TORBANU-998989 format. One record per residue (C-alpha): residue number from 0; x, y negated, z negated; residue in one letter. Coordinates in steps of 0.2 Angstrom, whole numbers, plus 5000, padded with zeros to 4 digits. Each point is the difference from the previous one (the first is absolute). Layout:
BEGIN
(NUM, (X, Y, Z), a)
...
//
This chain:
BEGIN
(0, (4806, 4977, 4797), m)
(1, (4993, 5000, 5018), k)
(2, (5011, 5011, 5010), l)
(3, (4992, 4998, 5018), k)
(4, (5012, 4998, 5014), r)
(5, (5000, 5002, 5019), s)
(6, (5008, 5016, 5006), l)
(7, (5015, 4990, 5007), r)
(8, (5003, 4992, 4983), e)
(9, (4998, 5016, 4990), a)
(10, (5013, 5009, 5010), i)
(11, (5012, 4986, 5000), a)
(12, (4999, 4998, 4982), e)
(13, (4999, 5018, 4994), q)
(14, (5009, 5011, 5013), v)
(15, (5019, 4997, 5000), h)
(16, (5014, 5008, 5010), d)
(17, (5005, 5017, 4992), g)
(18, (4984, 5002, 4991), d)
(19, (4992, 5017, 4996), a)
(20, (4982, 4999, 5007), i)
(21, (4986, 5012, 4996), a)
(22, (4986, 5000, 5012), l)
(23, (4988, 5012, 5010), g)
(24, (4996, 5008, 4983), l)
(25, (4983, 5007, 5003), a)
(26, (5006, 5011, 5015), l)
(27, (4989, 4996, 5015), e)
(28, (4989, 4986, 4993), s)
(29, (5003, 4982, 4994), g)
(30, (5017, 4999, 5008), i)
(31, (5005, 4981, 5000), p)
(32, (5005, 4998, 5018), f)
(33, (4998, 4982, 5000), a)
(34, (5014, 4999, 4987), a)
(35, (5011, 5012, 5009), v)
(36, (4999, 4989, 5015), h)
(37, (5003, 4984, 4991), e)
(38, (5016, 5008, 4992), i)
(39, (5006, 5004, 5018), i)
(40, (4996, 4982, 5006), r)
(41, (5010, 4993, 4985), q)
(42, (5015, 5012, 5004), q)
(43, (5003, 5007, 4983), r)
(44, (5014, 5012, 5000), r)
(45, (5008, 5015, 4990), d)
(46, (4983, 5005, 4992), l)
(47, (4996, 5016, 4992), t)
(48, (4983, 5007, 5003), l)
(49, (4991, 5011, 4987), i)
(50, (4984, 5009, 5003), g)
(51, (4992, 5018, 5003), p)
(52, (4994, 5002, 5019), i)
(53, (5002, 4983, 5007), s)
(54, (4991, 5002, 5016), d)
(55, (5008, 4989, 5013), m)
(56, (5004, 4985, 4989), a)
(57, (5017, 5006, 4995), f)
(58, (5004, 5005, 5017), d)
(59, (4996, 4982, 5007), q)
(60, (5011, 4992, 4986), m)
(61, (5015, 5013, 5004), i)
(62, (4999, 4998, 5018), a)
(63, (5000, 4981, 4998), a)
(64, (5016, 5001, 4991), g)
(65, (4994, 4994, 4983), t)
(66, (5004, 5016, 4990), v)
(67, (5016, 5008, 4992), a)
(68, (4992, 5014, 4990), k)
(69, (4984, 5010, 4999), v)
(70, (4993, 5009, 4985), i)
(71, (4986, 5010, 5005), a)
(72, (4992, 5017, 5004), a)
(73, (4997, 4997, 5019), w)
(74, (5003, 4986, 5012), v)
(75, (4990, 5000, 5016), g)
(76, (4983, 4998, 5008), n)
(77, (4986, 5011, 4994), v)
(78, (4991, 4999, 5016), a)
(79, (5016, 5005, 5010), g)
(80, (5013, 5008, 4990), g)
(81, (5018, 4995, 4994), s)
(82, (5004, 4982, 5002), g)
(83, (5011, 4996, 5016), y)
(84, (5007, 4984, 4991), g)
(85, (5005, 5010, 4985), f)
(86, (5008, 5015, 5009), r)
(87, (5011, 4987, 5011), r)
(88, (5005, 4992, 4984), a)
(89, (5004, 5015, 4990), y)
(90, (5007, 5011, 5014), e)
(91, (5009, 4987, 5011), q)
(92, (5002, 4984, 4990), g)
(93, (4989, 4990, 5011), q)
(94, (4996, 4986, 4997), p)
(95, (5010, 5003, 4984), r)
(96, (5003, 5016, 4990), r)
(97, (4989, 5003, 4985), i)
(98, (5002, 5010, 4984), v)
(99, (4986, 5012, 4996), m)
(100, (4995, 5006, 4982), e)
(101, (4989, 5015, 5003), d)
(102, (4985, 5003, 4989), h)
(103, (4983, 5009, 5000), s)
(104, (4985, 4990, 4997), n)
(105, (4999, 5006, 4983), f)
(106, (5017, 4995, 4995), t)
(107, (4999, 4982, 5007), v)
(108, (4984, 4999, 4989), g)
(109, (5010, 5006, 4984), l)
(110, (5014, 4988, 5003), a)
(111, (4988, 4986, 5001), l)
(112, (4990, 5006, 4985), k)
(113, (5016, 5001, 4990), a)
(114, (5004, 4982, 5004), a)
(115, (4982, 4994, 4996), a)
(116, (5001, 5008, 4983), m)
(117, (5017, 4993, 4996), g)
(118, (5008, 5018, 5000), l)
(119, (5016, 5005, 5007), p)
(120, (4993, 5016, 5009), y)
(121, (4984, 5011, 4999), l)
(122, (5002, 5019, 5000), p)
(123, (4992, 5012, 5012), t)
(124, (5001, 5018, 5006), f)
(125, (4996, 4995, 5018), t)
(126, (5016, 5002, 5011), g)
(127, (5008, 5014, 4990), i)
(128, (5008, 5011, 5013), g)
(129, (4998, 4989, 5014), g)
(130, (5012, 4992, 5012), d)
(131, (4995, 4983, 4996), i)
(132, (5008, 4999, 4983), v)
(133, (5017, 5006, 5005), r)
(134, (5012, 4986, 4997), g)
(135, (4986, 4987, 4998), h)
(136, (5005, 4984, 4992), p)
(137, (4984, 4997, 4991), r)
(138, (4995, 5019, 4995), i)
(139, (5010, 5010, 4987), r)
(140, (4997, 5016, 4991), p)
(141, (4996, 4998, 4981), i)
(142, (4997, 5012, 4986), g)
(143, (4983, 5001, 4991), d)
(144, (5003, 4994, 4982), p)
(145, (4986, 5011, 4995), f)
(146, (5009, 5016, 5006), s)
(147, (4990, 5002, 5016), g)
(148, (5006, 5003, 5018), p)
(149, (5011, 4987, 5008), d)
(150, (4992, 4984, 5007), l)
(151, (5006, 4987, 5013), l)
(152, (5001, 4982, 4995), a)
(153, (4995, 4987, 5013), v)
(154, (5009, 4983, 4996), g)
(155, (4990, 4984, 5000), a)
(156, (4998, 4990, 5015), l)
(157, (4998, 4981, 4998), r)
(158, (4996, 4990, 5015), p)
(159, (5004, 4982, 5001), d)
(160, (4983, 4997, 5009), v)
(161, (4984, 5010, 5003), a)
(162, (4989, 4994, 5014), i)
(163, (4982, 5006, 4999), i)
(164, (4984, 4997, 5009), h)
(165, (4984, 5000, 4990), v)
(166, (4982, 4995, 5003), q)
(167, (4999, 4985, 4989), r)
(168, (5009, 4990, 4987), a)
(169, (4998, 4984, 4991), d)
(170, (5013, 4985, 5000), a)
(171, (5008, 5007, 4985), q)
(172, (5004, 5016, 5008), g)
(173, (4988, 5012, 4992), n)
(174, (4996, 5012, 5013), a)
(175, (4985, 5012, 5004), h)
(176, (5006, 5016, 5009), l)
(177, (4989, 5015, 5004), w)
(178, (5001, 5015, 5012), g)
(179, (5017, 5009, 5003), n)
(180, (5012, 4993, 4987), l)
(181, (5016, 5011, 5003), g)
(182, (5014, 4993, 4991), l)
(183, (4994, 4981, 5001), t)
(184, (4997, 4998, 4981), v)
(185, (5016, 5008, 4995), e)
(186, (5010, 4990, 5012), a)
(187, (4993, 4984, 4994), a)
(188, (5004, 5004, 4982), y)
(189, (5018, 5006, 5005), a)
(190, (5004, 4985, 5010), a)
(191, (5009, 4984, 4995), r)
(192, (4988, 4990, 5011), r)
(193, (4984, 5004, 5009), t)
(194, (4992, 4992, 5015), i)
(195, (4981, 5003, 5001), v)
(196, (4992, 4998, 5017), l)
(197, (4981, 5000, 4999), c)
(198, (4985, 5000, 5012), e)
(199, (4993, 4986, 4990), e)
(200, (5004, 4989, 4985), v)
(201, (4985, 4999, 4988), v)
(202, (4996, 4992, 4983), s)
(203, (5006, 5006, 4984), e)
(204, (4982, 5004, 4996), a)
(205, (4999, 5013, 5014), v)
(206, (5016, 5008, 4993), i)
(207, (4993, 5000, 4982), r)
(208, (4983, 5008, 5006), s)
(209, (5009, 5016, 5003), d)
(210, (5016, 5002, 4989), p)
(211, (5002, 5019, 5004), n)
(212, (5004, 4995, 5018), r)
(213, (5013, 4988, 4995), t)
(214, (5014, 5012, 5004), m)
(215, (5014, 4986, 5001), i)
(216, (5000, 4987, 4986), p)
(217, (5005, 4983, 5004), g)
(218, (5015, 5000, 4988), f)
(219, (5009, 5012, 5012), l)
(220, (4997, 4989, 5016), v)
(221, (5012, 4987, 5007), s)
(222, (4989, 4994, 5015), a)
(223, (4983, 5003, 5007), v)
(224, (4996, 4999, 5018), v)
(225, (4983, 4999, 5008), e)
(226, (5003, 5009, 5016), e)
(227, (4984, 5008, 5007), p)
(228, (5005, 5014, 5012), g)
(229, (5017, 5000, 4993), g)
(230, (5001, 5019, 4999), a)
(231, (4994, 5004, 5018), l)
(232, (5002, 5011, 5009), p)
(233, (4999, 5010, 4984), s)
(234, (4984, 5002, 4990), s)
(235, (4993, 4990, 4985), v)
(236, (4986, 5009, 4991), q)
(237, (4984, 4990, 5002), g)
(238, (5008, 4987, 5012), y)
(239, (5009, 5008, 5015), w)
(240, (5000, 5017, 5009), r)
(241, (5017, 5007, 5006), r)
(242, (5004, 4995, 5018), d)
(243, (5009, 5015, 5007), f)
(244, (5005, 4993, 5018), e)
(245, (5013, 4988, 4993), p)
(246, (5009, 5014, 4991), f)
(247, (5000, 5010, 5017), l)
(248, (5005, 4986, 5010), a)
(249, (5014, 4996, 4988), y)
(250, (5007, 5018, 5000), h)
(251, (5000, 4999, 5019), r)
(252, (5009, 4984, 5001), m)
(253, (5012, 5003, 4987), s)
(254, (5007, 5015, 5008), r)
(255, (5014, 4989, 5008), t)
(256, (5009, 4985, 4992), p)
(257, (4994, 4990, 5015), e)
(258, (4982, 5005, 4997), g)
(259, (5001, 4996, 4982), f)
(260, (5006, 4982, 5004), q)
(261, (4986, 4998, 5012), s)
(262, (4988, 5005, 4986), w)
(263, (5009, 4989, 4988), l)
(264, (4999, 4985, 5011), r)
(265, (4981, 5002, 5003), e)
(266, (4994, 5004, 4983), w)
(267, (5012, 4992, 4988), v)
(268, (5012, 4987, 5007), l)
(269, (4989, 4991, 5012), d)
(270, (4986, 4999, 4987), l)
(271, (5002, 4987, 4986), p)
(272, (4989, 5008, 4987), d)
(273, (4986, 5013, 4997), r)
(274, (4986, 4989, 5006), p)
(275, (5009, 5000, 5017), a)
(276, (5002, 5019, 4999), y)
(277, (4981, 5002, 4997), l)
(278, (4997, 4988, 5015), q)
(279, (5012, 5010, 5011), h)
(280, (4990, 5016, 4994), m)
(281, (4984, 4992, 5007), g)
(282, (4983, 4998, 4993), e)
(283, (4993, 5016, 5007), a)
(284, (5013, 5010, 4991), a)
(285, (4997, 4991, 4983), l)
(286, (4981, 5003, 5001), v)
(287, (5003, 5018, 5004), r)
(288, (5012, 5002, 4985), l)
(289, (4991, 4989, 4987), r)
(290, (4990, 5011, 4987), v)
(291, (4982, 4994, 5002), s)
(292, (4990, 5014, 4990), d)
(293, (4998, 4999, 4981), r)
(294, (5003, 5014, 4987), r)
(295, (5000, 4990, 4984), p)
(296, (5004, 5009, 4984), a)
(297, (4987, 5002, 4986), a)
(298, (4999, 4985, 4988), e)
(299, (5010, 5001, 4985), a)
(300, (4994, 4991, 4984), n)
(301, (5014, 4991, 4991), f)
(302, (4990, 4993, 4986), a)
(303, (5006, 5003, 4982), p)
//
């Protein structure tokens, strides 16, 4: 079944008010900013965001009023510090108050891994004795059935939607991904639905030529969106370098609610889609950020 959609169609069909969404799963790379901005344009509400270190994607959605709850290790802007939008929402209830379920990067990963494996929880030593587990709704102490020391159980976390950005995919949703994976694969297997944004849609033959790079099989995928540059200003291995200036500019502008609204109008609301965003960036910036050198992997022979 062909799953190719425009980004507007994919968000309209797969992301609903009240959904729990996993994104920004590879830390500072492959963040699906195009999808983040489309969700804001479509005015989704009461969302739960799930991820490790989200960079500024979570902060943008929170400040835009789309978010009711965050399940994460940290919310902010790696280039600047803690997110101003997040802090205003959590501390002052502006534009709305949000609930925070605090995690480490590792416990977020365990929660998604448990759901991906169909398990109610996964055990760990990590966190024992730390403040983060006190009264935590998803982390509980358990005994070791083999008479060892006590453990912590991290409860499964099943997103309604995972939104990921990959290098290439076919029309059936089989996706090649390389470089920093983070929790991308775990989230895709854990989620009820997965939207794949890709730099390019390729033939099934290209995907079949390198099965070990097919990190996301098509049976997990609900929609495929060909969106070159859809992760900018974050990096995509082999395609785009990270653009630091937009992160710094956002941090400066989002310091006040008025500054955030100015940024939001310029970079999201006044732009209909990602191609318009890239045009607004300008050709010189795109040339500077596009990866032009080649470092191909050694050939692998898949002959039987």
